[in-house]
C-alpha positions in Angstrom: 0.5 14.8 -2.8 4.2 14.8 -2.4 6.9 16.7 -4.3 10.3 15.4 -5.0 12.1 18.8 -5.1 15.1 19.6 -7.2 16.9 21.0 -4.2 17.2 17.4 -3.0 20.5 16.6 -4.7 21.6 13.0 -4.4 25.1 11.7 -4.7 25.9 11.1 -8.4 26.7 7.6 -9.6 27.8 6.2 -12.9 27.4 2.9 -14.7 30.4 1.5 -16.5 30.4 -1.4 -19.0 32.5 -4.3 -17.7 32.5 -7.9 -18.9 29.3 -7.2 -20.8 27.4 -6.1 -17.7 26.5 -2.6 -16.5 27.9 -2.2 -13.0 27.4 0.6 -10.4 30.5 2.8 -9.9 31.3 6.3 -8.7 30.8 9.0 -11.2 34.0 10.5 -12.6 32.6 13.9 -13.6 29.7 16.1 -12.8 27.1 15.9 -15.6 24.2 18.3 -15.2 20.7 17.1 -15.5 19.4 17.9 -19.0 16.3 19.7 -17.8 14.9 21.6 -14.9 13.2 19.6 -12.3 9.5 18.8 -12.7 8.2 20.5 -9.6 5.2 18.7 -8.2 3.2 20.7 -5.6 3.7 20.1 -1.9 1.1 17.9 -0.2 -1.9 19.7 1.2 -3.5 17.6 3.9 -7.1 18.4 4.9 -8.6 15.8 7.2 -12.3 15.3 6.9 -14.8 16.1 9.6 -14.7 13.6 12.5 -17.1 10.7 12.1 -20.4 11.1 13.7 -20.3 8.3 16.3 -23.6 9.2 17.8 -25.2 7.3 14.9 -23.9 4.1 16.5 -26.0 3.0 19.5 -25.0 0.3 21.8 -26.6 -3.1 21.3 -28.7 -4.6 24.1 -26.7 -6.6 26.6 -24.3 -6.1 29.4 -21.2 -3.9 29.1 -19.1 -6.8 30.4 -19.1 -10.5 30.1 -18.4 -13.4 32.3 -16.4 -16.6 31.6 -17.2 -20.1 32.9 -15.8 -19.2 36.3 -17.9 -16.1 36.6 -15.0 -13.7 36.1 -15.5 -10.6 34.1 -14.2 -10.8 30.5 -13.3 -7.6 28.8 -11.3 -7.5 25.6 -8.5 -5.0 25.7 -8.6 -2.0 23.3 -5.9 -1.5 20.7 -6.5 2.0 19.5 -7.9 4.1 22.4 -5.6 7.1 22.0 -7.5 9.6 24.1 -8.3 7.4 27.1 -12.0 7.5 26.9 -12.5 3.7 26.6 -13.4 3.8 22.9 -11.4 2.8 19.8 -10.0 5.7 17.8 -8.9 6.3 14.2 -5.3 6.5 13.2 -4.3 6.9 9.6 -1.8 7.8 6.9 -2.2 10.6 4.4 0.6 11.9 2.1 3.1 9.9 4.0 2.2 11.5 7.4 0.5 9.7 10.3 -2.6 11.4 11.8 -5.1 10.6 14.5 -8.8 11.3 14.6 -9.8 10.5 18.2 -13.4 10.6 19.4 -12.8 13.3 22.2 -9.9 15.3 20.9 -9.0 17.3 17.8 -7.4 15.5 14.8 -3.7 15.9 14.8 -0.4 14.7 13.4 0.8 11.7 15.3 4.4 12.7 16.2 6.9 9.8 15.9 9.7 10.7 18.4 12.5 9.2 16.4 11.5 11.2 13.3 11.9 8.4 10.9 12.9 9.0 7.3 11.3 5.8 6.0 7.7 5.9 4.7 5.1 4.5 7.2 3.5 2.1 4.8 1.2 0.6 7.4 0.0 1.4 10.9 -0.9 -1.2 13.5 -2.6 -0.2 16.8 -1.4 -2.8 19.3 -2.9 -1.6 22.7 -1.2 -1.5 26.1 1.8 -3.9 25.9 3.8 -2.9 29.0 1.0 -2.2 31.6 1.4 1.6 31.7 -2.3 2.1 30.9 -1.4 3.8 27.6 -1.5 2.0 24.2 1.3 1.3 21.9 1.3 1.8 18.1 3.4 0.0 15.4 4.4 1.4 12.1 5.8 -0.7 9.2 8.1 0.6 6.5 8.2 -0.6 2.9 11.7 -1.9 3.7 10.4 -4.2 6.4 11.2 -2.2 9.5 8.6 -2.6 12.2 8.7 0.1 14.9 6.9 0.4 18.2 5.9 3.6 19.9 4.9 3.4 23.5 2.7 5.5 25.7 0.8 6.8 22.7 -1.9 9.4 22.7 -3.6 11.5 20.1 -0.5 13.5 19.5 2.2 10.9 19.2 4.3 8.2 20.8 7.8 7.5 22.1 10.0 5.2 20.1 10.9 2.1 22.0 11.8 -0.8 19.6 12.2 -1.8 16.0 12.9 -5.0 14.1 13.8 -5.7 10.5 12.8 -8.4 8.1 9.0 -8.0 8.2 8.8 -7.5 4.5 8.5 -11.2 4.1 4.8 -10.6 5.0 2.2 -9.0 2.9 0.0 -8.1 5.9 0.9 -7.5 9.5 -2.0 -6.9 11.9 -3.2 -7.2 15.5 -6.4 -9.3 16.0 -6.6 -8.3 19.7 -5.9 -10.6 22.7 -5.5 -14.2 21.4 -4.6 -16.0 24.7 -6.6 -14.1 27.3 -3.7 -12.4 29.0 -5.1 -8.9 28.3 -2.3 -8.0 25.9 -3.2 -7.6 22.2 -1.0 -9.9 20.0 0.3 -9.7 16.5 -0.3 -11.8 13.4 1.5 -11.8 10.0 0.6 -13.4 6.7 3.1 -14.4 4.1 2.5 -14.2 0.3 1.8 -17.9 0.1 -1.0 -17.6 2.6 0.8 -19.0 5.7 -0.4 -17.2 8.9 1.9 -16.7 11.9 1.2 -15.6 15.5 3.5 -13.4 17.6 2.4 -13.4 21.2 2.9 -10.2 23.2 5.7 -10.4 25.7 4.6 -7.6 28.0 7.8 -5.6 27.4 7.8 -2.6 25.1 11.6 -3.1 24.7 11.2 -6.6 23.3 7.5 -6.8 22.5 6.9 -10.2 20.9 7.8 -13.9 21.4 9.0 -16.0 18.6 6.5 -16.6 15.8 4.3 -19.7 15.7 2.6 -20.9 12.4 -1.1 -21.1 13.0 -2.6 -21.7 9.5 -2.3 -21.8 5.8 -4.5 -20.8 2.8 -5.1 -17.3 4.1 -4.2 -15.9 0.7 -7.8 -16.4 -0.5 -8.5 -13.1 1.3 -7.7 -9.7 -0.2 -8.4 -8.1 3.2 -7.6 -9.6 6.6 -9.0 -7.6 9.5 -8.2 -7.9 13.2 -11.7 -7.7 14.6 -11.1 -7.6 18.3 -13.9 -9.4 20.2 -17.3 -9.7 18.7 -18.6 -13.0 20.1 -18.5 -12.2 23.8 -15.6 -14.4 25.0 -13.0 -11.7 25.4 -10.7 -13.3 22.8 -9.5 -12.0 19.5 -11.5 -12.6 16.4 -10.5 -12.2 12.7 -12.4 -11.3 9.6 -11.4 -12.2 6.0 -12.8 -10.8 2.8 -12.6 -12.5 -0.5 -12.1 -10.5 -3.7 -15.8 -11.2 -4.7 -16.9 -9.5 -1.5 -17.8 -12.5 0.8 -17.1 -11.8 4.5 -16.0 -14.6 6.9 -15.7 -14.5 10.7 -13.2 -16.5 12.7 -14.0 -16.7 16.4 -11.2 -17.0 18.9 -10.5 -20.2 20.9 -7.8 -19.1 23.3 -5.3 -21.6 21.9 -1.9 -20.3 20.8 -1.4 -23.0 18.2 -5.0 -23.2 16.8 -6.5 -19.8 17.8 -9.6 -19.9 15.6 -12.8 -21.8 15.2 -14.0 -22.8 11.8 -15.0 -19.8 9.8 -18.6 -18.5 9.5 -19.9 -16.6 6.4 -21.4 -13.4 7.7 -22.1 -11.3 4.6 -21.7 -10.6 0.9 -21.3 -7.5 -1.2 -18.4 -6.2 0.8 -16.3 -5.6 -2.4 -17.9 -2.1 -2.4 -15.3 -1.1 0.3 -11.7 -0.4 -0.5 -10.7 -0.6 3.2 -12.3 -2.4 6.2 -11.1 -1.3 9.6 -11.2 -3.2 12.9 -12.2 -0.6 15.5 -12.7 -2.4 18.9 -15.6 -1.2 21.0 -16.9 2.2 20.1 -20.3 2.2 21.7 -19.4 0.9 25.1 -21.3 -2.4 25.1 -18.2 -4.5 24.9 -18.6 -5.6 21.3 -16.1 -4.6 18.7 -17.2 -2.5 15.7 -16.1 -2.4 12.1 -15.7 0.7 10.0 -15.5 0.6 6.2 -14.7 3.1 3.5 -16.4 2.9 0.1 -15.2 3.9 -3.3 -16.7 7.4 -3.0 -14.9 8.2 0.3 -17.9 7.6 2.6 -17.1 6.1 6.0 -19.6 3.5 7.3 -20.0 2.0 10.7 -21.1 -1.5 11.6 -22.0 -2.1 15.2 -20.9 -5.4 16.6 -23.8 -7.6 18.0 -21.6 -9.8 20.2 -22.8 -12.9 18.2 -20.2 -12.7 15.4 -22.4 -10.5 13.3 -23.0 -6.8 12.7 -26.0 -4.5 12.7 -27.0 -2.8 9.5 -24.5 -0.1 8.5 -24.8 3.6 9.4 -23.2 6.5 7.5 -20.6 8.2 9.7 -19.3 10.8 7.3 -17.9 11.6 3.9 -14.7 13.0 2.5 -12.5 10.2 3.7 -11.1 9.4 0.2 -8.0 11.5 1.0 -6.8 8.9 3.5 -4.3 6.5 1.9 -4.2 3.9 4.7 -6.2 3.5 7.9 -4.5 1.9 10.9 -6.0 -1.5 11.5 -7.4 -1.8 8.0 -7.3 -5.2 6.3 -6.0 -4.0 3.0 -2.4 -4.5 1.8 -1.1 -1.0 1.8 0.2 0.6 -1.4 3.7 2.1 -1.9 5.5 3.6 -4.8 3.1 5.3 -7.3 -0.4 6.7 -7.5 -0.1 9.4 -10.1 0.1 10.2 -13.8 2.4 12.4 -15.9 1.2 13.7 -19.3 3.2 15.5 -22.0 1.5 17.7 -24.7 2.7 18.6 -28.2 4.3 21.8 -27.0 6.6 19.8 -24.6 4.7 20.9 -21.4 4.5 18.3 -18.6 1.4 18.0 -16.5 0.8 16.1 -13.3 -2.3 14.3 -12.1 -2.6 12.5 -8.8 -5.0 9.8 -7.7 -7.9 10.9 -5.4 -8.5 7.4 -4.0 -12.0 7.3 -5.5 -11.0 6.1 -8.9 -10.6 9.6 -10.3 -7.7 11.9 -11.1 -7.1 15.4 -9.7 -7.2 18.5 -12.0 -3.9 18.7 -13.8 -1.0 20.9 -12.7 1.7 22.0 -15.1 5.1 21.0 -13.6 7.5 21.7 -16.4 8.1 22.7 -20.0 10.7 21.9 -22.7 10.1 18.2 -22.5 9.3 17.7 -26.2 11.1 14.6 -27.6 12.5 13.6 -24.2 12.9 9.9 -23.5 11.2 9.7 -20.1 9.6 7.2 -17.8 7.7 7.8 -14.5 8.6 4.8 -12.3 7.6 3.6 -8.8 9.6 5.2 -6.0 13.3 4.3 -6.0 13.8 5.9 -2.5 12.1 6.0 0.9 9.5 8.6 0.3 7.0 6.4 -1.6 6.4 8.7 -4.5 7.2 8.2 -8.2 10.5 9.2 -9.8 10.8 10.8 -13.2 13.7 9.2 -15.2 15.2 10.4 -18.5 17.7 8.8 -20.8 19.7 11.7 -22.4 22.9 11.2 -24.5 23.2 7.7 -23.1 23.0 8.8 -19.4 20.1 7.9 -17.1 19.0 10.7 -14.9 16.5 10.9 -12.0 15.1 14.3 -12.8 13.6 15.0 -9.3 16.7 14.1 -7.2 19.4 15.3 -9.6 21.0 11.8 -9.7 23.1 10.9 -12.8 23.2 7.1 -13.0 26.0 7.2 -15.6 26.3 6.2 -19.3 25.5 3.1 -21.3 21.7 3.4 -21.1 21.3 4.2 -24.8 21.2 0.5 -25.5 17.7 0.3 -24.1 14.5 1.1 -25.9 12.2 0.7 -23.0 12.3 1.2 -19.2 9.7 0.2 -16.6 9.6 0.7 -12.9 6.9 -1.5 -11.5 8.2 -1.4 -7.9 10.1 -4.0 -5.8 10.9 -7.1 -7.8 13.4 -8.7 -5.3 11.4 -8.8 -2.1 13.6 -6.3 -0.2 11.1 -3.5 -0.4 13.3 -1.3 -2.6 12.1 0.0 -6.0 13.8 -1.7 -9.0 14.0 -1.0 -12.7 13.4 -3.1 -15.8 15.2 -2.4 -19.0 14.7 -3.9 -22.5 17.4 -3.8 -25.2 17.0 -3.8 -29.0 17.3 -7.6 -29.1 14.4 -8.1 -26.7 16.4 -9.0 -23.7 15.0 -7.9 -20.4 17.1 -6.9 -17.4 16.5 -6.1 -13.8 18.4 -3.4 -12.0 18.0 -3.7 -8.2 17.7 -0.3 -6.5 19.6 0.6 -3.4 16.6 2.1 -1.6 18.0 5.7 -1.8 17.5 6.3 -5.5 21.2 6.8 -6.0 22.5 3.6 -7.5 21.6 0.2 -9.0 23.3 -3.2 -8.5 24.7 -5.1 -11.5 22.0 -5.9 -14.0 20.4 -9.4 -14.1 19.1 -10.8 -17.3 15.6 -12.2 -16.7 14.3 -13.0 -20.1 14.5 -12.7 -23.9 11.9 -12.3 -26.6 10.3 -9.3 -24.9 10.4 -7.3 -28.2 7.1 -9.2 -28.9 5.4 -6.4 -26.8 4.8 -2.8 -27.6 4.0 -1.9 -24.0 5.5 -3.3 -20.8 4.2 -1.6 -17.7 3.3 -2.0 -14.1 3.0 -0.2 -10.8 2.2 -2.4 -7.9 0.2 -5.6 -7.3 -2.4 -7.0 -9.7 -2.9 -10.5 -8.1 -3.6 -9.6 -4.5 -0.6 -11.1 -2.9 1.4 -7.9 -2.3 4.1 -8.8 -4.8 4.9 -6.6 -7.7 3.5 -7.7 -11.1 3.8 -6.7 -14.7 1.5 -6.5 -17.7 2.6 -6.6 -21.4 0.7 -5.9 -24.6 1.3 -7.2 -28.1 0.8 -5.2 -31.2 -2.3 -7.3 -31.8 -3.8 -6.1 -28.6 -3.4 -9.2 -26.4 -2.7 -8.4 -22.8 -0.5 -10.7 -20.7 0.0 -10.8 -16.9 3.4 -11.7 -15.5 2.8 -12.4 -11.8 5.6 -11.4 -9.5 7.7 -13.9 -7.4 9.7 -11.5 -5.2 12.9 -13.1 -6.5 15.2 -10.8 -8.6 16.8 -13.6 -10.6 13.4 -14.9 -11.8 11.0 -12.1 -10.9 8.0 -13.3 -12.9 5.9 -16.5 -13.2 4.9 -17.8 -16.7 2.8 -15.3 -18.6 -1.0 -15.6 -18.5 -3.2 -14.1 -21.2 -5.8 -11.9 -19.5 -7.4 -10.0 -22.4 -7.6 -9.0 -26.0 -8.6 -5.9 -27.9 -6.3 -3.6 -26.0 -4.9 -2.2 -29.2 -7.8 0.2 -29.1 -5.7 2.3 -26.7 -3.0 4.3 -28.3 -1.7 5.1 -24.8 -1.7 2.6 -22.0 -0.3 3.5 -18.6 0.0 2.1 -15.1 -0.8 4.9 -12.6 -0.7 2.7 -9.5 -3.6 2.5 -7.1 -6.5 4.8 -8.1 -9.1 3.8 -5.5 -7.2 3.2 -2.2 -7.6 -0.5 -2.1 -3.9 -1.3 -2.4 -4.1 -2.9 -5.9 -2.6 -1.4 -9.0 -5.0 -0.2 -11.8 -4.6 0.7 -15.5 -5.6 3.6 -17.7 -6.1 3.7 -21.4 -6.7 6.5 -23.9 -8.5 6.0 -27.2 -7.6 7.8 -30.4 -10.6 10.1 -29.7 -8.9 11.1 -26.4 -11.3 9.3 -24.1 -9.7 8.1 -20.8 -10.8 4.8 -19.4 -10.0 3.2 -16.0 -9.6 -0.5 -15.3 -9.7 -1.5 -11.6 -7.6 -4.5 -10.6 -9.8 -7.2 -9.1 -6.9 -8.6 -7.1 -7.1 -11.9 -9.0 -4.8 -11.0 -11.9 -7.7 -9.7 -14.0 -9.2 -6.3 -14.4 -12.8 -5.2 -14.1 -14.9 -3.6 -16.8 -13.7 -0.3 -18.1 -15.1 3.0 -16.9 -14.8 6.3 -18.7 -13.3 9.0 -16.4 -12.1 11.7 -18.8 -12.0 13.2 -22.3 -9.6 15.4 -24.2 -6.5 13.3 -23.6 -5.7 13.3 -27.3 -3.8 16.6 -26.6 -1.0 14.5 -25.0 1.7 12.6 -27.0 2.8 10.7 -23.9 1.4 9.4 -20.6 3.7 8.1 -17.9 
């Protein structure tokens, strides 16, 4: 996992009280951080052994198809990075993009512009400009879509970028929609509207203006660009519902209505946290699917060419370390997937999520934290990893960047950092005062300042815990949960609008008073949804997976001995 090091010193800022509002302004004096930085270890990336593709054998049938005129129809590949005519894996781990091609060694995928923004998602897009080499897209949390041309297993050359793509919760390539041998792009908004961006053939301006092609696609928690798996050379799409039902949409070739009515092709697919569209791996012209389960096992499904898939085969294990696969249908996670714990001696320990529902062994990252007023919030800058905040003598500090946000913060008795509340991709902060008023502070994306606070509610002193880290409803928007002293748990679904960031509350459970400590660690199992952890008085640690519907699944005990901690963050 990533370390936000103390040697990264950000510009100091202060907050001054003006007209009853806290406003961002330059600091007037250097105020040292009250404690040494909590040093989290540097990321250690160990990619698993390459998948055993020999376990996939080509289906019966020709390796090319013919249309009504007799012309050969072959669907273009999107992710052939080593030029062998087979789809390859590209993935993100610890904020770094890697490849695992079928005929070359796994390697870091070098991005020639050396971007500082976190590559939240990766979209293999195939050969757009006719050079014979594929292109790869990366998408940042802040909505920047970047294209890298002439890609291979080692990297690609930056060619184009466009902003504003954070209006979508999923951007993906289904393959070639209109039969021009160029893979196209699709994007889904949080309300379920689906848009098509046809490829232009130019890597310098790669897409035509969007066209709305459907609505209601928010019923799926994963949307996968499947390539061609019904023999017509046109792009197909697969949608999975939260209950694990799988649906196939065959291509039509139309640019305004590109899909036939859906076909149900399976159930039980909720066992997978990411489903990956792979194009043709076996050489028979049919596109395959890969899928990773909760234990980190990678499975392969061979396309039959008739919209279905052969029984799965086990391709390898150890893939839980991957945070996001390129071409996966999941909404990628950003901001937090870790836990901080403080013991009675003031020692601070760090646990990170293993993407299989479990936590890593603890690592001591600091001492002298007894009595500190701290909060571990979703990332406030571009690196995608949580920030440790402390209120000390009325000042708010970011411990891991050295930033002093200034005074006036002593009026608050609770801080929460669930993530982006305004729809701009930048991490924001919630603060509750002694009267129960709740305020939003919009982040600047660099973790160095906040905009003027916005009052978003009152009566929030009804809750003894207010927490969140990511998405609980499956729409990609940041949500919040709150618990009353009586143990009732309420969901506040996000809107993406800072002035009114939450919908009306919805009661989603009772009996949660059994947990003396309740914390939002972010995504624990790599499916892009935020999860919850609770600790009983006996010190037992329980995990609750988000179902992606605003509810949480049954609890699972994943640890003991947590009674030694007086705080979890």
